[in-house]
Backbone of each chain as nested JSON, in Angstrom:
{
  "chains": [
    {"id": "A", "residues": [
      {"number": 1, "name": "UNK", "atoms": {"N": [62.486, -7.885, -14.561], "CA": [63.115, -6.813, -14.277], "C": [64.217, -6.789, -15.29]}},
      {"number": 2, "name": "UNK", "atoms": {"N": [64.253, -5.279, -15.485], "CA": [65.401, -5.107, -16.767], "C": [66.614, -4.604, -16.339]}},
      {"number": 3, "name": "UNK", "atoms": {"N": [68.115, -4.997, -16.689], "CA": [68.85, -3.828, -15.455], "C": [69.722, -3.534, -17.261]}},
      {"number": 4, "name": "UNK", "atoms": {"N": [70.662, -3.003, -16.635], "CA": [71.425, -2.611, -17.799], "C": [72.987, -2.287, -17.571]}},
      {"number": 5, "name": "UNK", "atoms": {"N": [73.943, -2.628, -18.797], "CA": [75.47, -2.351, -18.854], "C": [75.918, -2.048, -19.636]}},
      {"number": 6, "name": "UNK", "atoms": {"N": [77.386, -0.847, -19.233], "CA": [77.74, -0.166, -20.401], "C": [79.225, -0.349, -20.773]}},
      {"number": 7, "name": "UNK", "atoms": {"N": [79.311, -0.746, -21.634], "CA": [80.933, -0.936, -21.887], "C": [81.767, 0.08, -22.819]}},
      {"number": 8, "name": "UNK", "atoms": {"N": [82.569, 0.573, -22.107], "CA": [83.82, 1.828, -22.737], "C": [84.544, 1.289, -23.516]}},
      {"number": 9, "name": "UNK", "atoms": {"N": [84.523, 1.235, -24.554], "CA": [85.628, 1.008, -25.899], "C": [86.29, 1.992, -25.98]}},
      {"number": 10, "name": "UNK", "atoms": {"N": [87.777, 1.559, -25.987], "CA": [88.863, 2.221, -25.888], "C": [90.319, 1.669, -26.361]}},
      {"number": 11, "name": "UNK", "atoms": {"N": [91.226, 1.59, -25.89], "CA": [92.52, 1.256, -26.171], "C": [92.724, -0.271, -26.787]}},
      {"number": 12, "name": "UNK", "atoms": {"N": [91.913, -1.207, -25.912], "CA": [92.171, -2.56, -26.475], "C": [91.834, -3.456, -27.066]}},
      {"number": 13, "name": "UNK", "atoms": {"N": [92.245, -4.526, -27.623], "CA": [91.89, -5.245, -28.659], "C": [90.425, -5.268, -28.561]}},
      {"number": 14, "name": "UNK", "atoms": {"N": [89.398, -5.482, -29.409], "CA": [88.302, -6.219, -29.714], "C": [87.527, -6.995, -28.946]}},
      {"number": 15, "name": "UNK", "atoms": {"N": [88.244, -8.205, -29.322], "CA": [87.731, -9.845, -28.709], "C": [87.76, -9.623, -26.632]}},
      {"number": 16, "name": "UNK", "atoms": {"N": [88.248, -8.321, -26.314], "CA": [88.12, -7.826, -25.002], "C": [86.742, -7.358, -24.441]}},
      {"number": 17, "name": "UNK", "atoms": {"N": [86.83, -6.689, -25.285], "CA": [85.004, -5.853, -25.099], "C": [83.927, -6.957, -25.829]}},
      {"number": 18, "name": "UNK", "atoms": {"N": [84.427, -7.544, -26.537], "CA": [83.106, -9.007, -27.244], "C": [82.72, -9.632, -26.381]}},
      {"number": 19, "name": "UNK", "atoms": {"N": [84.224, -10.255, -25.277], "CA": [83.556, -10.952, -24.096], "C": [83.564, -10.076, -23.097]}},
      {"number": 20, "name": "UNK", "atoms": {"N": [83.449, -8.711, -23.027], "CA": [82.819, -8.384, -21.526], "C": [81.499, -8.266, -21.668]}},
      {"number": 21, "name": "UNK", "atoms": {"N": [80.856, -7.715, -23.114], "CA": [79.664, -7.686, -23.545], "C": [78.906, -9.078, -23.24]}},
      {"number": 22, "name": "UNK", "atoms": {"N": [79.813, -10.064, -24.27], "CA": [78.87, -11.299, -23.839], "C": [78.758, -11.756, -21.941]}},
      {"number": 23, "name": "UNK", "atoms": {"N": [79.829, -11.366, -21.74], "CA": [79.601, -11.575, -19.984], "C": [78.856, -10.909, -19.163]}},
      {"number": 24, "name": "UNK", "atoms": {"N": [78.397, -9.772, -19.869], "CA": [77.392, -9.157, -19.098], "C": [76.229, -9.96, -19.19]}},
      {"number": 25, "name": "UNK", "atoms": {"N": [75.643, -10.143, -20.787], "CA": [74.668, -10.909, -20.953], "C": [74.652, -11.962, -20.401]}},
      {"number": 26, "name": "UNK", "atoms": {"N": [75.047, -13.126, -20.288], "CA": [75.416, -14.279, -19.694], "C": [74.825, -13.994, -18.476]}},
      {"number": 27, "name": "UNK", "atoms": {"N": [75.133, -12.723, -17.581], "CA": [75.065, -12.833, -16.019], "C": [73.24, -11.811, -16.085]}},
      {"number": 28, "name": "UNK", "atoms": {"N": [72.717, -11.688, -17.148], "CA": [71.07, -11.719, -16.857], "C": [71.208, -10.031, -17.172]}},
      {"number": 29, "name": "UNK", "atoms": {"N": [71.954, -9.486, -17.725], "CA": [71.902, -8.374, -17.869], "C": [71.021, -8.058, -19.352]}},
      {"number": 30, "name": "UNK", "atoms": {"N": [69.969, -6.953, -19.139], "CA": [68.603, -6.96, -20.807], "C": [69.445, -6.216, -21.805]}},
      {"number": 31, "name": "UNK", "atoms": {"N": [70.367, -5.601, -21.278], "CA": [70.843, -4.54, -22.591], "C": [71.792, -3.72, -21.97]}},
      {"number": 32, "name": "UNK", "atoms": {"N": [72.523, -4.146, -23.31], "CA": [74.159, -3.334, -22.897], "C": [74.273, -2.148, -23.948]}},
      {"number": 33, "name": "UNK", "atoms": {"N": [75.141, -0.978, -23.491], "CA": [75.332, 0.012, -24.121], "C": [76.675, 0.234, -24.535]}},
      {"number": 34, "name": "UNK", "atoms": {"N": [76.836, -0.012, -25.441], "CA": [78.201, -0.237, -26.036], "C": [79.1, 1.228, -26.363]}},
      {"number": 35, "name": "UNK", "atoms": {"N": [79.988, 1.834, -25.862], "CA": [80.222, 3.603, -26.132], "C": [82.08, 3.531, -26.504]}},
      {"number": 36, "name": "UNK", "atoms": {"N": [81.993, 4.479, -27.431], "CA": [83.175, 5.142, -28.221], "C": [83.397, 5.993, -28.3]}},
      {"number": 37, "name": "UNK", "atoms": {"N": [84.641, 6.494, -28.599], "CA": [84.661, 8.061, -29.079], "C": [86.05, 7.729, -29.955]}},
      {"number": 38, "name": "UNK", "atoms": {"N": [85.835, 8.637, -31.026], "CA": [86.93, 9.46, -31.912], "C": [87.226, 8.005, -32.649]}},
      {"number": 39, "name": "UNK", "atoms": {"N": [88.68, 7.151, -32.501], "CA": [89.392, 6.508, -33.897], "C": [88.109, 4.993, -33.03]}},
      {"number": 40, "name": "UNK", "atoms": {"N": [88.332, 4.847, -31.685], "CA": [87.786, 3.331, -31.617], "C": [86.407, 3.737, -31.835]}},
      {"number": 41, "name": "UNK", "atoms": {"N": [85.654, 4.582, -32.392], "CA": [84.164, 3.919, -32.643], "C": [84.122, 3.078, -33.896]}},
      {"number": 42, "name": "UNK", "atoms": {"N": [85.106, 2.839, -34.677], "CA": [85.06, 1.174, -35.785], "C": [84.809, 0.222, -34.625]}},
      {"number": 43, "name": "UNK", "atoms": {"N": [86.162, 0.308, -34.048], "CA": [86.064, -0.997, -32.624], "C": [85.259, -1.62, -32.2]}},
      {"number": 44, "name": "UNK", "atoms": {"N": [83.943, -0.082, -31.639], "CA": [82.314, -0.972, -31.231], "C": [81.982, -0.837, -32.158]}},
      {"number": 45, "name": "UNK", "atoms": {"N": [81.8, -0.474, -33.401], "CA": [81.172, -1.167, -34.496], "C": [81.354, -2.804, -34.402]}},
      {"number": 46, "name": "UNK", "atoms": {"N": [82.554, -3.082, -34.743], "CA": [83.208, -4.365, -34.586], "C": [82.787, -5.301, -33.613]}},
      {"number": 47, "name": "UNK", "atoms": {"N": [82.363, -4.467, -32.116], "CA": [82.642, -5.624, -30.927], "C": [81.109, -5.443, -31.211]}},
      {"number": 48, "name": "UNK", "atoms": {"N": [80.087, -4.846, -31.75], "CA": [78.599, -4.961, -31.912], "C": [78.325, -6.311, -32.466]}},
      {"number": 49, "name": "UNK", "atoms": {"N": [79.02, -6.235, -34.034], "CA": [78.647, -7.201, -34.744], "C": [79.098, -8.924, -34.091]}},
      {"number": 50, "name": "UNK", "atoms": {"N": [80.53, -8.743, -33.572], "CA": [80.387, -10.335, -32.966], "C": [80.077, -10.364, -32.365]}},
      {"number": 51, "name": "UNK", "atoms": {"N": [79.415, -9.764, -31.352], "CA": [78.674, -10.214, -30.034], "C": [77.26, -11.032, -30.419]}},
      {"number": 52, "name": "UNK", "atoms": {"N": [77.107, -9.805, -31.784], "CA": [75.359, -10.208, -32.621], "C": [75.746, -11.551, -33.033]}},
      {"number": 53, "name": "UNK", "atoms": {"N": [77.333, -12.237, -33.554], "CA": [77.346, -13.054, -34.146], "C": [77.412, -14.183, -33.033]}},
      {"number": 54, "name": "UNK", "atoms": {"N": [77.72, -13.941, -32.18], "CA": [78.389, -14.921, -31.325], "C": [77.21, -15.199, -30.402]}},
      {"number": 55, "name": "UNK", "atoms": {"N": [76.363, -14.158, -30.365], "CA": [75.26, -14.872, -29.642], "C": [74.209, -14.448, -30.601]}},
      {"number": 56, "name": "UNK", "atoms": {"N": [74.336, -15.159, -31.649], "CA": [72.729, -15.519, -32.866], "C": [71.266, -15.705, -32.225]}},
      {"number": 57, "name": "UNK", "atoms": {"N": [71.162, -14.735, -32.931], "CA": [69.481, -14.706, -32.452], "C": [68.697, -14.266, -30.773]}},
      {"number": 58, "name": "UNK", "atoms": {"N": [70.098, -14.337, -30.249], "CA": [69.478, -13.767, -29.079], "C": [69.652, -11.841, -28.299]}},
      {"number": 59, "name": "UNK", "atoms": {"N": [70.452, -11.603, -29.053], "CA": [70.624, -10.056, -28.961], "C": [70.675, -9.478, -30.357]}},
      {"number": 60, "name": "UNK", "atoms": {"N": [70.132, -8.174, -30.237], "CA": [70.016, -7.232, -31.285], "C": [70.138, -6.066, -31.229]}},
      {"number": 61, "name": "UNK", "atoms": {"N": [70.869, -5.154, -32.204], "CA": [70.818, -3.919, -31.817], "C": [69.349, -3.199, -31.788]}},
      {"number": 62, "name": "UNK", "atoms": {"N": [69.317, -2.713, -30.974], "CA": [68.015, -1.459, -30.906], "C": [68.076, -0.118, -31.211]}},
      {"number": 63, "name": "UNK", "atoms": {"N": [69.288, 0.203, -31.521], "CA": [69.869, 1.653, -31.51], "C": [70.72, 2.118, -31.597]}},
      {"number": 64, "name": "UNK", "atoms": {"N": [71.245, 2.831, -32.379], "CA": [72.286, 3.618, -32.831], "C": [72.879, 5.085, -32.916]}},
      {"number": 65, "name": "UNK", "atoms": {"N": [73.398, 5.608, -32.145], "CA": [73.335, 7.105, -31.877], "C": [74.691, 7.678, -31.61]}},
      {"number": 66, "name": "UNK", "atoms": {"N": [74.633, 8.328, -32.9], "CA": [76.079, 9.393, -32.898], "C": [75.939, 11.144, -32.363]}},
      {"number": 67, "name": "UNK", "atoms": {"N": [77.148, 11.225, -32.132], "CA": [77.005, 12.733, -31.216], "C": [78.344, 13.242, -31.728]}},
      {"number": 68, "name": "UNK", "atoms": {"N": [78.732, 14.555, -30.744], "CA": [80.225, 14.347, -30.411], "C": [80.408, 15.324, -29.497]}},
      {"number": 69, "name": "UNK", "atoms": {"N": [81.635, 15.566, -28.558], "CA": [81.624, 15.933, -27.333], "C": [83.035, 17.154, -27.662]}},
      {"number": 70, "name": "UNK", "atoms": {"N": [83.0, 17.656, -26.039], "CA": [84.361, 18.892, -26.573], "C": [85.585, 17.989, -25.603]}},
      {"number": 71, "name": "UNK", "atoms": {"N": [86.707, 17.689, -25.863], "CA": [87.448, 17.053, -24.91], "C": [88.652, 18.14, -24.799]}},
      {"number": 72, "name": "UNK", "atoms": {"N": [89.682, 17.885, -23.924], "CA": [90.523, 18.277, -23.458], "C": [90.314, 19.725, -22.7]}},
      {"number": 73, "name": "UNK", "atoms": {"N": [91.844, 19.958, -22.566], "CA": [92.163, 21.098, -21.584], "C": [91.855, 22.67, -22.049]}},
      {"number": 74, "name": "UNK", "atoms": {"N": [91.57, 23.679, -21.074], "CA": [90.866, 24.668, -22.095], "C": [92.423, 25.323, -22.765]}},
      {"number": 75, "name": "UNK", "atoms": {"N": [91.535, 26.087, -23.702], "CA": [92.991, 26.714, -24.718], "C": [93.109, 25.263, -25.863]}},
      {"number": 76, "name": "UNK", "atoms": {"N": [93.152, 24.39, -25.329], "CA": [92.961, 23.135, -26.132], "C": [92.466, 21.912, -26.485]}},
      {"number": 77, "name": "UNK", "atoms": {"N": [90.863, 22.46, -26.441], "CA": [89.572, 21.95, -26.268], "C": [89.472, 21.727, -28.116]}},
      {"number": 78, "name": "UNK", "atoms": {"N": [89.291, 20.6, -28.22], "CA": [88.719, 19.801, -29.727], "C": [87.415, 19.044, -29.48]}},
      {"number": 79, "name": "UNK", "atoms": {"N": [87.27, 19.111, -30.698], "CA": [85.751, 18.448, -30.979], "C": [86.134, 16.562, -31.315]}},
      {"number": 80, "name": "UNK", "atoms": {"N": [85.334, 15.499, -30.512], "CA": [85.401, 14.512, -30.47], "C": [83.971, 13.846, -30.968]}},
      {"number": 81, "name": "UNK", "atoms": {"N": [84.229, 12.566, -31.975], "CA": [82.813, 12.327, -32.478], "C": [82.874, 11.091, -31.433]}},
      {"number": 82, "name": "UNK", "atoms": {"N": [80.955, 10.883, -31.126], "CA": [80.742, 9.501, -30.178], "C": [80.196, 8.662, -30.653]}},
      {"number": 83, "name": "UNK", "atoms": {"N": [79.795, 7.741, -30.567], "CA": [79.078, 6.635, -30.564], "C": [78.564, 5.975, -29.664]}},
      {"number": 84, "name": "UNK", "atoms": {"N": [76.8, 5.871, -29.911], "CA": [76.3, 4.58, -28.42], "C": [75.64, 3.638, -29.191]}},
      {"number": 85, "name": "UNK", "atoms": {"N": [75.948, 2.062, -29.304], "CA": [74.949, 1.506, -29.799], "C": [74.629, 0.425, -29.094]}},
      {"number": 86, "name": "UNK", "atoms": {"N": [72.876, 0.573, -28.561], "CA": [72.341, -0.286, -27.534], "C": [72.124, -1.73, -28.567]}},
      {"number": 87, "name": "UNK", "atoms": {"N": [72.229, -2.571, -27.668], "CA": [72.529, -3.883, -27.63], "C": [71.363, -4.204, -26.862]}},
      {"number": 88, "name": "UNK", "atoms": {"N": [70.285, -5.331, -27.189], "CA": [69.284, -6.06, -26.226], "C": [68.756, -7.3, -26.635]}},
      {"number": 89, "name": "UNK", "atoms": {"N": [68.496, -7.834, -25.096], "CA": [68.839, -8.786, -25.419], "C": [67.142, -9.448, -26.059]}},
      {"number": 90, "name": "UNK", "atoms": {"N": [67.118, -9.798, -27.018], "CA": [65.621, -10.666, -27.367], "C": [64.314, -11.359, -26.477]}},
      {"number": 91, "name": "UNK", "atoms": {"N": [63.193, -11.269, -26.54], "CA": [62.251, -11.93, -25.725], "C": [62.233, -13.307, -25.764]}}
    ]},
    {"id": "B", "residues": [
      {"number": 1, "name": "UNK", "atoms": {"N": [59.455, 17.383, -54.123], "CA": [60.286, 16.072, -55.221], "C": [61.316, 15.464, -53.802]}},
      {"number": 2, "name": "UNK", "atoms": {"N": [61.984, 14.38, -53.622], "CA": [62.558, 14.003, -52.854], "C": [64.006, 13.338, -53.6]}},
      {"number": 3, "name": "UNK", "atoms": {"N": [65.007, 13.821, -53.204], "CA": [66.116, 12.748, -54.091], "C": [67.024, 12.528, -52.883]}},
      {"number": 4, "name": "UNK", "atoms": {"N": [67.851, 11.381, -53.637], "CA": [68.542, 10.929, -52.513], "C": [70.592, 10.554, -52.813]}},
      {"number": 5, "name": "UNK", "atoms": {"N": [71.206, 11.329, -52.203], "CA": [72.57, 11.07, -52.472], "C": [73.61, 9.854, -51.762]}},
      {"number": 6, "name": "UNK", "atoms": {"N": [74.533, 9.258, -52.477], "CA": [75.163, 8.581, -51.308], "C": [76.473, 9.164, -51.247]}},
      {"number": 7, "name": "UNK", "atoms": {"N": [77.357, 8.865, -50.105], "CA": [78.891, 9.868, -49.875], "C": [79.236, 8.341, -49.675]}},
      {"number": 8, "name": "UNK", "atoms": {"N": [80.463, 7.583, -50.349], "CA": [81.185, 7.017, -49.52], "C": [82.587, 7.039, -49.12]}},
      {"number": 9, "name": "UNK", "atoms": {"N": [82.695, 6.993, -48.162], "CA": [83.913, 7.348, -47.177], "C": [84.689, 6.401, -47.202]}},
      {"number": 10, "name": "UNK", "atoms": {"N": [85.918, 6.438, -47.551], "CA": [87.062, 5.675, -47.892], "C": [88.5, 6.512, -47.127]}},
      {"number": 11, "name": "UNK", "atoms": {"N": [89.455, 6.269, -48.335], "CA": [90.754, 6.538, -47.535], "C": [90.746, 8.634, -47.521]}},
      {"number": 12, "name": "UNK", "atoms": {"N": [90.302, 9.024, -48.24], "CA": [90.295, 10.66, -48.17], "C": [90.498, 11.162, -46.62]}},
      {"number": 13, "name": "UNK", "atoms": {"N": [90.95, 12.578, -46.988], "CA": [90.611, 13.07, -45.23], "C": [89.796, 13.703, -45.402]}},
      {"number": 14, "name": "UNK", "atoms": {"N": [89.025, 13.314, -43.807], "CA": [87.361, 14.007, -43.962], "C": [87.257, 15.09, -44.837]}},
      {"number": 15, "name": "UNK", "atoms": {"N": [87.307, 16.211, -44.792], "CA": [86.902, 17.787, -45.246], "C": [86.475, 17.382, -46.697]}},
      {"number": 16, "name": "UNK", "atoms": {"N": [87.125, 16.045, -47.416], "CA": [86.7, 16.017, -48.593], "C": [85.275, 15.419, -48.437]}},
      {"number": 17, "name": "UNK", "atoms": {"N": [84.783, 14.661, -47.7], "CA": [83.65, 13.998, -47.718], "C": [82.593, 15.11, -47.03]}},
      {"number": 18, "name": "UNK", "atoms": {"N": [83.005, 15.48, -46.127], "CA": [82.126, 16.809, -45.806], "C": [81.773, 17.872, -46.603]}},
      {"number": 19, "name": "UNK", "atoms": {"N": [82.553, 18.656, -47.508], "CA": [82.1, 19.365, -48.774], "C": [81.827, 18.465, -49.798]}},
      {"number": 20, "name": "UNK", "atoms": {"N": [81.503, 17.535, -49.932], "CA": [80.785, 16.286, -50.751], "C": [79.531, 16.331, -50.819]}},
      {"number": 21, "name": "UNK", "atoms": {"N": [79.285, 15.88, -49.188], "CA": [78.112, 16.058, -49.091], "C": [77.377, 17.394, -48.852]}},
      {"number": 22, "name": "UNK", "atoms": {"N": [78.445, 18.324, -47.85], "CA": [77.058, 19.975, -48.165], "C": [76.97, 20.343, -49.847]}},
      {"number": 23, "name": "UNK", "atoms": {"N": [78.082, 19.832, -50.892], "CA": [77.523, 20.08, -52.136], "C": [76.217, 19.517, -52.638]}},
      {"number": 24, "name": "UNK", "atoms": {"N": [76.274, 18.143, -51.829], "CA": [74.376, 17.628, -52.69], "C": [73.471, 18.081, -51.857]}},
      {"number": 25, "name": "UNK", "atoms": {"N": [73.811, 18.379, -50.687], "CA": [72.694, 19.553, -49.845], "C": [72.254, 20.474, -50.61]}},
      {"number": 26, "name": "UNK", "atoms": {"N": [73.507, 21.38, -50.894], "CA": [73.498, 22.986, -51.886], "C": [72.816, 22.5, -52.952]}},
      {"number": 27, "name": "UNK", "atoms": {"N": [72.696, 21.248, -53.883], "CA": [72.332, 21.261, -54.655], "C": [70.733, 20.9, -54.823]}},
      {"number": 28, "name": "UNK", "atoms": {"N": [70.19, 20.711, -53.757], "CA": [68.843, 20.561, -53.455], "C": [68.063, 19.516, -53.29]}},
      {"number": 29, "name": "UNK", "atoms": {"N": [69.288, 18.101, -52.939], "CA": [69.154, 16.237, -53.19], "C": [68.124, 16.675, -51.207]}},
      {"number": 30, "name": "UNK", "atoms": {"N": [67.746, 16.05, -50.648], "CA": [66.613, 15.984, -49.868], "C": [67.681, 15.148, -48.311]}},
      {"number": 31, "name": "UNK", "atoms": {"N": [68.373, 13.973, -48.977], "CA": [68.399, 12.77, -48.157], "C": [69.902, 12.477, -49.097]}},
      {"number": 32, "name": "UNK", "atoms": {"N": [70.767, 12.074, -47.931], "CA": [72.175, 11.837, -48.227], "C": [72.857, 10.451, -47.427]}},
      {"number": 33, "name": "UNK", "atoms": {"N": [72.789, 9.375, -47.96], "CA": [73.177, 8.256, -47.271], "C": [74.916, 8.438, -47.0]}},
      {"number": 34, "name": "UNK", "atoms": {"N": [75.384, 8.618, -45.421], "CA": [77.058, 8.563, -45.607], "C": [77.385, 6.9, -45.407]}},
      {"number": 35, "name": "UNK", "atoms": {"N": [78.242, 6.272, -45.88], "CA": [78.283, 4.783, -46.092], "C": [79.907, 4.834, -45.92]}},
      {"number": 36, "name": "UNK", "atoms": {"N": [80.381, 3.647, -44.773], "CA": [81.491, 3.21, -44.549], "C": [82.071, 1.597, -44.06]}},
      {"number": 37, "name": "UNK", "atoms": {"N": [82.709, 1.181, -44.28], "CA": [83.557, 0.328, -43.791], "C": [84.288, 0.102, -42.974]}},
      {"number": 38, "name": "UNK", "atoms": {"N": [84.616, -1.031, -41.822], "CA": [85.855, -1.119, -41.34], "C": [86.538, 0.425, -40.873]}},
      {"number": 39, "name": "UNK", "atoms": {"N": [87.82, 0.618, -41.119], "CA": [88.109, 1.7, -40.12], "C": [87.583, 3.344, -40.814]}},
      {"number": 40, "name": "UNK", "atoms": {"N": [87.052, 2.914, -41.997], "CA": [87.19, 4.722, -42.328], "C": [85.27, 5.029, -41.517]}},
      {"number": 41, "name": "UNK", "atoms": {"N": [84.388, 3.55, -41.038], "CA": [83.445, 3.813, -39.867], "C": [83.275, 5.402, -38.971]}},
      {"number": 42, "name": "UNK", "atoms": {"N": [84.872, 5.781, -38.277], "CA": [84.905, 6.738, -37.698], "C": [84.746, 7.983, -38.009]}},
      {"number": 43, "name": "UNK", "atoms": {"N": [85.717, 7.986, -39.347], "CA": [85.671, 8.725, -40.271], "C": [84.588, 9.57, -40.977]}},
      {"number": 44, "name": "UNK", "atoms": {"N": [83.518, 8.319, -40.948], "CA": [81.826, 8.706, -41.534], "C": [81.192, 9.452, -40.174]}},
      {"number": 45, "name": "UNK", "atoms": {"N": [81.627, 8.941, -39.456], "CA": [80.989, 9.608, -38.368], "C": [81.255, 11.147, -38.261]}},
      {"number": 46, "name": "UNK", "atoms": {"N": [82.302, 11.127, -38.121], "CA": [83.127, 12.843, -38.284], "C": [82.625, 13.577, -39.073]}},
      {"number": 47, "name": "UNK", "atoms": {"N": [82.533, 12.646, -40.647], "CA": [81.781, 14.046, -41.545], "C": [80.356, 13.98, -41.009]}},
      {"number": 48, "name": "UNK", "atoms": {"N": [79.352, 13.007, -40.716], "CA": [78.21, 13.503, -40.259], "C": [77.833, 14.633, -39.456]}},
      {"number": 49, "name": "UNK", "atoms": {"N": [78.584, 14.568, -38.331], "CA": [79.016, 14.932, -37.237], "C": [79.178, 16.864, -37.465]}},
      {"number": 50, "name": "UNK", "atoms": {"N": [80.266, 16.863, -38.717], "CA": [80.864, 18.177, -38.871], "C": [80.165, 18.525, -40.179]}},
      {"number": 51, "name": "UNK", "atoms": {"N": [78.973, 17.483, -40.716], "CA": [77.85, 18.4, -41.871], "C": [77.022, 18.868, -41.095]}},
      {"number": 52, "name": "UNK", "atoms": {"N": [76.636, 18.226, -39.717], "CA": [75.665, 18.91, -39.181], "C": [76.108, 19.805, -38.389]}},
      {"number": 53, "name": "UNK", "atoms": {"N": [77.264, 20.129, -38.056], "CA": [77.589, 21.33, -37.146], "C": [77.478, 22.937, -38.569]}},
      {"number": 54, "name": "UNK", "atoms": {"N": [78.052, 22.55, -39.555], "CA": [77.919, 23.595, -40.993], "C": [76.684, 23.699, -41.299]}},
      {"number": 55, "name": "UNK", "atoms": {"N": [75.622, 22.548, -41.334], "CA": [74.898, 23.24, -41.64], "C": [73.711, 23.33, -41.073]}},
      {"number": 56, "name": "UNK", "atoms": {"N": [74.101, 24.059, -40.038], "CA": [73.499, 24.186, -38.481], "C": [71.768, 24.322, -38.906]}},
      {"number": 57, "name": "UNK", "atoms": {"N": [71.018, 23.293, -37.861], "CA": [69.809, 23.548, -37.932], "C": [68.658, 23.343, -39.254]}},
      {"number": 58, "name": "UNK", "atoms": {"N": [69.518, 22.99, -40.13], "CA": [69.108, 22.461, -41.681], "C": [68.852, 21.155, -41.996]}},
      {"number": 59, "name": "UNK", "atoms": {"N": [69.929, 20.442, -41.273], "CA": [70.451, 19.032, -41.322], "C": [70.049, 18.292, -40.045]}},
      {"number": 60, "name": "UNK", "atoms": {"N": [69.795, 16.989, -39.999], "CA": [69.658, 16.024, -39.247], "C": [69.837, 14.293, -39.622]}},
      {"number": 61, "name": "UNK", "atoms": {"N": [70.533, 13.789, -38.34], "CA": [70.44, 12.394, -38.503], "C": [69.417, 11.957, -38.081]}},
      {"number": 62, "name": "UNK", "atoms": {"N": [68.947, 11.415, -39.363], "CA": [67.909, 10.483, -39.432], "C": [67.705, 8.766, -39.212]}},
      {"number": 63, "name": "UNK", "atoms": {"N": [68.984, 8.414, -39.581], "CA": [68.927, 6.748, -38.845], "C": [70.366, 6.738, -38.907]}},
      {"number": 64, "name": "UNK", "atoms": {"N": [71.197, 5.741, -38.173], "CA": [72.208, 4.952, -38.285], "C": [71.923, 3.583, -37.869]}},
      {"number": 65, "name": "UNK", "atoms": {"N": [72.739, 3.038, -39.044], "CA": [72.355, 1.316, -39.345], "C": [73.854, 1.253, -38.943]}},
      {"number": 66, "name": "UNK", "atoms": {"N": [74.24, -0.33, -38.49], "CA": [75.439, -0.598, -38.62], "C": [75.09, -2.205, -39.271]}},
      {"number": 67, "name": "UNK", "atoms": {"N": [76.175, -2.711, -39.504], "CA": [76.026, -4.394, -40.162], "C": [77.788, -4.519, -40.193]}},
      {"number": 68, "name": "UNK", "atoms": {"N": [77.613, -5.329, -40.997], "CA": [79.131, -6.275, -41.245], "C": [78.825, -7.383, -42.933]}},
      {"number": 69, "name": "UNK", "atoms": {"N": [79.913, -7.45, -43.629], "CA": [79.746, -8.001, -44.717], "C": [81.12, -8.916, -45.3]}},
      {"number": 70, "name": "UNK", "atoms": {"N": [80.792, -9.598, -45.667], "CA": [82.47, -10.157, -46.569], "C": [83.008, -9.378, -47.671]}},
      {"number": 71, "name": "UNK", "atoms": {"N": [84.05, -9.768, -47.468], "CA": [84.792, -8.668, -48.2], "C": [86.201, -9.918, -48.7]}},
      {"number": 72, "name": "UNK", "atoms": {"N": [87.016, -9.601, -49.096], "CA": [88.243, -10.98, -49.958], "C": [87.861, -11.879, -50.837]}},
      {"number": 73, "name": "UNK", "atoms": {"N": [88.499, -12.341, -51.716], "CA": [88.693, -13.139, -52.643], "C": [89.019, -14.671, -51.677]}},
      {"number": 74, "name": "UNK", "atoms": {"N": [87.969, -15.967, -52.635], "CA": [87.821, -17.057, -52.21], "C": [88.834, -17.571, -51.547]}},
      {"number": 75, "name": "UNK", "atoms": {"N": [88.318, -18.085, -49.834], "CA": [89.514, -18.469, -49.361], "C": [90.489, -17.557, -48.352]}},
      {"number": 76, "name": "UNK", "atoms": {"N": [90.389, -16.44, -48.935], "CA": [91.098, -15.003, -47.981], "C": [89.798, -14.327, -47.567]}},
      {"number": 77, "name": "UNK", "atoms": {"N": [88.308, -14.835, -47.308], "CA": [87.753, -14.023, -47.039], "C": [87.783, -13.537, -45.348]}},
      {"number": 78, "name": "UNK", "atoms": {"N": [87.044, -12.428, -45.576], "CA": [86.522, -11.989, -43.877], "C": [85.555, -11.029, -43.798]}},
      {"number": 79, "name": "UNK", "atoms": {"N": [85.392, -10.778, -42.827], "CA": [84.179, -9.648, -42.572], "C": [84.274, -8.179, -41.896]}},
      {"number": 80, "name": "UNK", "atoms": {"N": [83.97, -7.598, -42.439], "CA": [84.374, -6.088, -42.052], "C": [83.081, -5.689, -41.478]}},
      {"number": 81, "name": "UNK", "atoms": {"N": [83.055, -4.643, -40.418], "CA": [81.747, -4.116, -40.271], "C": [81.464, -2.983, -41.058]}},
      {"number": 82, "name": "UNK", "atoms": {"N": [80.225, -1.98, -41.08], "CA": [79.908, -1.395, -42.298], "C": [78.71, -0.516, -40.899]}},
      {"number": 83, "name": "UNK", "atoms": {"N": [78.872, 1.016, -41.624], "CA": [78.241, 1.9, -40.962], "C": [77.564, 2.673, -42.355]}},
      {"number": 84, "name": "UNK", "atoms": {"N": [76.069, 3.025, -42.307], "CA": [75.199, 3.986, -43.169], "C": [74.218, 4.913, -41.923]}},
      {"number": 85, "name": "UNK", "atoms": {"N": [74.235, 5.995, -42.385], "CA": [74.356, 7.239, -41.72], "C": [73.442, 8.083, -42.485]}},
      {"number": 86, "name": "UNK", "atoms": {"N": [72.095, 8.072, -42.341], "CA": [71.071, 9.107, -43.082], "C": [70.834, 10.122, -43.137]}},
      {"number": 87, "name": "UNK", "atoms": {"N": [71.822, 11.146, -43.409], "CA": [71.313, 12.685, -42.984], "C": [70.011, 13.568, -43.929]}},
      {"number": 88, "name": "UNK", "atoms": {"N": [68.977, 14.006, -43.337], "CA": [68.235, 14.723, -43.953], "C": [67.47, 15.891, -43.943]}},
      {"number": 89, "name": "UNK", "atoms": {"N": [67.84, 16.746, -44.689], "CA": [67.164, 17.894, -44.813], "C": [65.981, 18.241, -43.861]}},
      {"number": 90, "name": "UNK", "atoms": {"N": [66.249, 19.339, -42.729], "CA": [64.901, 19.796, -42.165], "C": [63.39, 20.225, -43.007]}},
      {"number": 91, "name": "UNK", "atoms": {"N": [62.609, 20.275, -43.022], "CA": [61.558, 20.78, -43.754], "C": [61.18, 22.191, -43.318]}}
    ]}
  ]
}
């Protein structure tokens, strides 16, 4: 059976997100999606790379999607870029 | 015939890289790879998204690769994350 987890990368420091992701995998989750917007995008990539090194040969980057969405209140709307990094446990 | 361009995203502001990318496509290049490291990764995603909106329906994101590399002098080495975003002109 496969299960999926999501990690939203935001203001905290990178190790927090690395630990959260590794914890999900260690609890048996087979796929974790790391999501971020705006400036946190770099941190999401750092997180994925650190998880890959930490769980060497056990986890791989399956897909990376970029996009953008509108945020803010009406009249103050602006677009921010987004990223989704799909990490999967190797068989 | 297909040709390929590379844009290295660094310290400058995003519009510089958007313009550089759009210029390459307008000169007939069929594939542009936007590359960045570290904090500039978010800017690379912004660049790709802005090019996509600017050249609406003419360009698509073909691939996004993330990785990491070692930088710095011996004894001061550290790893930085990297991204490569492949934009291609649609047929």
